[in-house]
C-alpha positions in Angstrom: 22.2 18.1 4.7 20.3 17.1 7.5 18.9 13.7 8.2 17.1 14.5 11.2 13.2 14.4 11.3 11.6 17.4 12.0 9.6 18.1 15.4 6.4 17.8 13.3 7.9 14.8 11.6 8.5 13.0 15.4 4.7 14.0 16.4 3.2 12.5 13.3 5.1 9.1 13.7 4.2 9.3 17.2 0.6 9.8 16.6 0.1 6.9 14.3 2.6 4.5 16.5 0.1 5.2 19.6 -2.7 5.3 17.5 -2.0 1.8 15.9 -0.6 0.4 19.2 -4.2 0.9 20.9 -6.1 0.1 18.1 -5.0 -2.2 15.8 -2.1 -4.1 17.0 -4.5 -6.2 19.5 -6.5 -7.0 17.3 -4.5 -7.8 14.4 -4.5 -11.5 15.0 -8.4 -12.1 15.6 -8.9 -9.4 12.1 -6.3 -11.9 10.4 -8.7 -15.2 11.4 -12.1 -13.3 10.7 -10.6 -12.3 7.3 -11.9 -8.6 7.5 -10.9 -5.4 9.1 -14.1 -4.0 10.8 -15.7 -0.9 8.8 -15.3 1.2 11.9 -11.6 1.4 12.2 -11.7 3.7 9.6 -13.3 6.8 10.3 -11.3 6.6 13.8 -8.1 6.7 11.6 -9.9 10.0 9.9 -9.8 11.7 12.8 -6.5 11.8 12.7 -6.1 13.1 9.4 -5.1 9.9 7.8 -8.4 9.4 5.7 -6.4 11.7 2.7 -3.1 12.1 4.1 -1.5 14.2 0.9 -5.1 15.2 -0.4 -5.1 19.1 -0.3 -6.6 21.0 2.4 -9.3 22.6 0.1 -10.9 18.9 -0.3 -10.6 18.6 3.2 -7.5 16.4 3.3 -4.2 16.8 5.7 -1.7 17.4 2.8 1.4 16.1 3.6 4.4 15.0 2.3 5.1 11.8 0.8 7.8 11.5 3.2 5.7 12.1 6.2 3.2 9.9 5.0 5.7 7.0 5.0 6.3 7.5 8.6 2.5 7.2 9.1 2.6 3.4 7.4 6.2 2.8 9.1 4.2 3.8 12.4 1.1 1.9 11.8 2.5 -1.5 10.0 4.4 -1.6 13.2 1.3 -2.9 14.6 -0.2 -4.6 11.4 1.2 -4.3 7.8 -2.1 -5.7 6.4 -4.3 -2.8 8.0 -1.6 -0.1 7.0 -1.6 -1.4 3.3 -4.8 -1.1 3.4 -5.0 2.6 4.1 -2.2 3.3 1.8 -4.5 1.7 -1.5 -7.4 4.1 -0.2 -4.9 7.0 0.1 -3.6 6.6 -3.7 -7.1 6.2 -4.7 -8.0 9.7 -2.9 -4.6 11.8 -3.9 -6.1 10.2 -7.8 -9.4 11.8 -6.9 -8.1 15.1 -5.6 -5.4 15.3 -8.5 -7.7 14.9 -11.5 -11.3 14.7 -10.9 -13.3 17.4 -11.5 -14.8 19.8 -9.3 -18.1 18.7 -9.3 -17.4 15.2 -9.0 -14.6 16.2 -6.1 -17.8 18.5 -4.4 -19.9 15.0 -4.5 -17.1 12.4 -2.6 -14.4 14.1 -1.1 -15.9 14.8 2.0 -16.7 11.4 2.7 -13.8 9.9 1.2 -11.3 12.3 3.5 -13.7 11.4 6.5 -13.1 7.1 5.4 -16.8 7.3 5.1 -16.6 6.0 1.4 -13.8 3.3 1.4 -11.7 3.3 -1.6 -10.1 0.3 -3.6 -8.0 0.9 -6.3 -8.7 -1.3 -9.8 -5.8 -2.1 -12.3 -4.7 -5.2 -12.7 -6.7 -8.2 -14.4 -6.6 -12.0 -14.6 -4.5 -11.3 -17.9 -2.5 -8.3 -17.0 -0.6 -8.0 -14.3 3.3 -6.2 -14.7 1.7 -5.8 -18.3 -0.7 -3.3 -17.1 -1.3 -0.9 -20.2 -2.7 -4.5 -21.8 -5.9 -4.3 -20.0 -9.0 -5.4 -21.1 -11.5 -4.0 -19.4 -13.8 -1.9 -22.0 -15.8 1.4 -21.2 -18.5 1.7 -23.8 -19.7 5.2 -24.2 -23.2 5.9 -23.7 -25.9 8.1 -24.3 -25.3 9.6 -20.6 -22.2 8.3 -19.5 -20.5 4.5 -19.7 -20.9 1.2 -20.1 -18.5 -1.1 -18.5 -17.8 -4.5 -18.8 -15.1 -6.9 -17.8 -13.0 -8.5 -14.5 -10.4 -6.8 -12.5 -8.2 -9.2 -10.4 -6.7 -9.2 -6.7 -8.5 -6.3 -5.9 -7.8 -5.3 -1.8 -11.3 -4.5 -1.1 -13.3 -6.6 -3.5 -17.2 -6.2 -2.0 -16.1 -4.3 1.1 -15.2 -1.0 -0.2 -17.8 1.6 -0.9 -16.3 2.6 -3.8 -13.7 1.6 -7.1 -11.3 3.7 -9.0 -10.7 1.9 -11.8 -8.6 1.9 -15.2 -10.5 0.9 -18.4 -10.6 1.2 -22.1 -11.8 4.0 -23.6 -10.1 3.9 -26.6 -7.5 1.5 -28.5 -4.9 -0.4 -27.5 -2.0 0.7 -25.3 -1.9 2.8 -22.6 -3.3 6.2 -24.3 -6.4 4.0 -24.7 -7.3 3.6 -21.1 -9.2 6.0 -19.0 -10.5 6.1 -15.4 -13.8 5.9 -13.3 -14.8 6.3 -10.4 -17.3 3.2 -9.8 -19.4 3.3 -6.6 -20.6 0.2 -4.6 -24.5 -1.0 -5.3 -24.0 0.1 -9.1 -25.8 -2.0 -11.4 -23.8 -4.3 -12.7 -21.4 -4.4 -10.8 -20.2 -7.8 -8.5 -17.5 -9.6 -6.7 -16.3 -12.9 -7.1 -15.5 -15.1 -4.1 -12.9 -14.0 -1.1 -9.5 -15.0 -2.5 -7.5 -17.7 -0.1 -4.4 -15.9 0.5 -0.8 -16.5 2.0 -0.5 -13.3 3.7 -3.2 -9.9 4.2 -5.3 -12.3 5.1 -7.5 -9.3 7.2 -7.9 -7.7 3.6 -10.9 -9.0 1.7 -9.4 -9.5 -1.6 -11.7 -10.3 -4.8 -12.9 -10.2 -8.0 -14.2 -7.0 -9.7 -16.6 -7.6 -12.0 -18.5 -5.5 -14.5 -21.8 -6.6 -16.5 -23.1 -3.8 -18.8 -22.5 -1.8 -15.7 -23.4 2.0 -16.5 -22.2 4.6 -14.8 -22.5 9.0 -15.8 -19.7 10.7 -17.6 -19.3 12.9 -14.3 -17.3 9.6 -13.2 -14.6 10.1 -15.7 -12.0 11.0 -13.5 -9.6 13.2 -15.4 -9.4 13.6 -19.6 -10.0 10.4 -21.3 -6.9 8.5 -22.5 -5.1 10.2 -19.6 -5.8 7.2 -17.3 -3.0 5.2 -17.7 -0.7 8.4 -16.5 -2.8 8.6 -13.8 -2.1 5.3 -12.5 1.0 5.3 -12.7 1.6 8.6 -11.0 -0.3 6.4 -8.2 2.2 4.1 -8.3 5.1 6.1 -7.4 3.8 7.3 -4.0 1.9 3.6 -3.4 5.6 1.8 -4.4 7.3 3.9 -1.3 4.4 3.4 0.8 4.5 -0.4 0.9 8.0 0.0 1.1 6.9 1.7 4.5 4.9 -0.9 5.3 7.8 -3.5 5.0 10.5 -1.5 7.2 7.6 -1.0 9.7 6.9 -4.9 10.3 10.3 -6.1 10.0 11.5 -3.5 13.0 8.6 -4.8 14.6 9.9 -8.5 14.0 13.3 -7.4 15.1 12.3 -5.6 18.3 10.5 -9.1 19.4 13.6 -10.9 18.5 15.5 -8.6 20.5 13.8 -9.3 23.6 13.0 -13.0 23.4 16.9 -13.5 22.6 17.3 -12.1 26.2 14.9 -14.3 27.8 15.7 -17.6 26.1 18.5 -20.0 27.3 20.7 -22.5 25.8 23.6 -24.2 27.2 23.8 -22.2 30.1 23.2 -18.8 28.9 20.6 -16.3 27.2 20.9 -16.7 23.1 22.0 -13.2 22.8 25.1 -13.8 24.4 26.2 -16.5 21.4 28.7 -13.8 19.2 27.2 -15.9 16.0 23.6 -14.6 16.6 24.9 -10.8 17.7 26.7 -11.3 14.3 22.9 -11.6 12.8 21.2 -8.8 14.6 23.6 -6.3 13.6 23.6 -7.6 10.2 19.6 -6.9 10.3 20.3 -3.6 12.0 22.3 -2.3 9.0 20.6 -3.7 6.9 17.4 -2.1 8.1 19.2 1.7 8.2 20.1 1.7 4.9 16.9 0.5 4.0 15.3 3.4 5.9 17.8 5.9 4.4 17.4 5.1 0.8 13.3 5.0 1.7 13.4 8.6 3.2 15.5 10.2 -0.1 13.4 8.2 -2.3 10.4 10.3 -0.7 12.1 13.7 -0.6 13.1 13.4 -4.9 9.3 12.7 -5.0 8.3 15.8 -3.3 10.4 17.6 -4.6 9.8 16.8 -7.9 13.3 15.8 -9.0 13.8 14.2 -12.4 15.0 11.1 -11.4 12.4 10.6 -9.1 10.4 7.2 -10.4 14.1 5.7 -10.7 14.8 6.3 -7.0 11.0 5.2 -5.9 11.4 1.8 -7.8 15.0 1.2 -6.0 13.8 2.2 -2.7 10.5 -0.1 -3.2 12.6 -3.3 -4.4 15.6 -2.9 -1.9 13.5 -2.4 0.9 10.7 -5.3 0.4 13.7 -7.4 -0.2 15.0 -6.1 3.4 11.8 -6.6 5.2 11.3 -9.8 3.9 14.9 -11.1 4.7 14.5 -9.4 8.0 11.2 -11.1 8.9 12.9 -14.5 7.5 15.6 -14.1 10.3 13.5 -13.5 12.9 11.9 -16.5 12.8 15.3 -18.4 12.7 16.1 -16.9 15.5 12.9 -17.5 16.7 13.6 -21.5 16.6 10.4 -23.8 17.0 8.4 -21.0 18.5 8.5 -18.4 15.6 6.6 -21.1 13.7 3.8 -20.5 16.3 0.8 -18.1 15.4 0.7 -16.6 19.2 4.3 -14.8 18.5 3.4 -13.1 15.8 6.4 -13.4 13.8 4.9 -15.9 11.1 2.2 -13.9 10.3 4.6 -10.9 9.2 6.9 -13.5 7.3 3.5 -14.4 4.9 2.2 -10.5 5.3 5.2 -9.2 4.1 6.5 -11.8 1.0 3.5 -10.0 -1.5 5.0 -6.5 -0.7 7.7 -8.0 -3.7 5.0 -8.5 -5.9 2.4 -6.0 -6.0 2.4 -2.0 -6.6 5.2 -3.6 -9.5 7.1 -6.4 -8.8 10.6 -6.1 -8.0 11.9 -7.6 -11.5 10.0 -4.7 -12.6 11.2 -2.2 -10.1 14.8 -3.6 -11.5 13.7 -3.0 -16.0 12.8 1.0 -14.6 15.6 1.6 -13.0 17.9 0.1 -15.7 16.0 2.0 -18.3 16.7 5.0 -16.7 20.1 4.2 -16.7 20.6 3.5 -19.8 18.6 6.2 -21.1 20.9 8.8 -19.2 24.1 7.1 -20.3 
């Protein structure tokens, strides 16, 4: 059993880290205040192959493993977890399209998707269906030329900002079997957006409702088979859960690194505060928890890459444990900064706010425990 990263994986991490420190970290707080990420950033990221991380080479992607991808998101999140998480959403959509879209649809869109000339958003959640995603109500009625969409999607990262939306809609009866996936391009008549949500964290990501009012799309924009959309959406979420966990890991590492530096500089009672044993214990506890989180995340990614039968359970376990750990670590880092941690200038309070949502999205951490428990009981 070899726990070491390969030379190629180390190079992937280093490349993503260097890009983040040069192109993202210096602007993260300004983008948060502006409540947007400059669109010109994405083609630059795509030049590194990050616009289609696990899209097939045939479709122009990098065809990396899920483990490789977690390294990218961990490294970028050291610069800003909000930006890294948005890239994760785009990649989740890109993989769904590469895996299930028709050859004609892929030929039309995938080149711009992997170059990030087309930025994608994922539309599953609705005002009345969050954890119970299969209860979604957005309807897609068949027409002569395709589908007519009516309904609303909620909490959509990139709503009103992205260039296209991968949407789960109801084409059949109740339940998961009635859900299909469609591709809706920005500018389509009948597509509109709510106002920007005023959020606790992830403030650089524009987030809004996506609304369909007699929104007509071509039959060519159906992704895969009708009635398989919920299955496609759930398959995408396994990888998405790994990515969001990686974003928590990278951000928590950034906070811990800043905290170690700060504690060596901050003096109290005649010495640097890193000399107090009680505070050293806190540092040690965080290091131990981070190491455990990193190992579990990479084991889950390996299981997903190898098609292990318990991969979904491990993805849920990793998502729950790593995001809980990340939030706990950044909160402790704020405490160790004292009053300075509460100030925006030090960058710690932003990480506390950004990471809180990681315990909610891609399936709440309560739902992760449901997935794990059901698997345990099924196999007893």
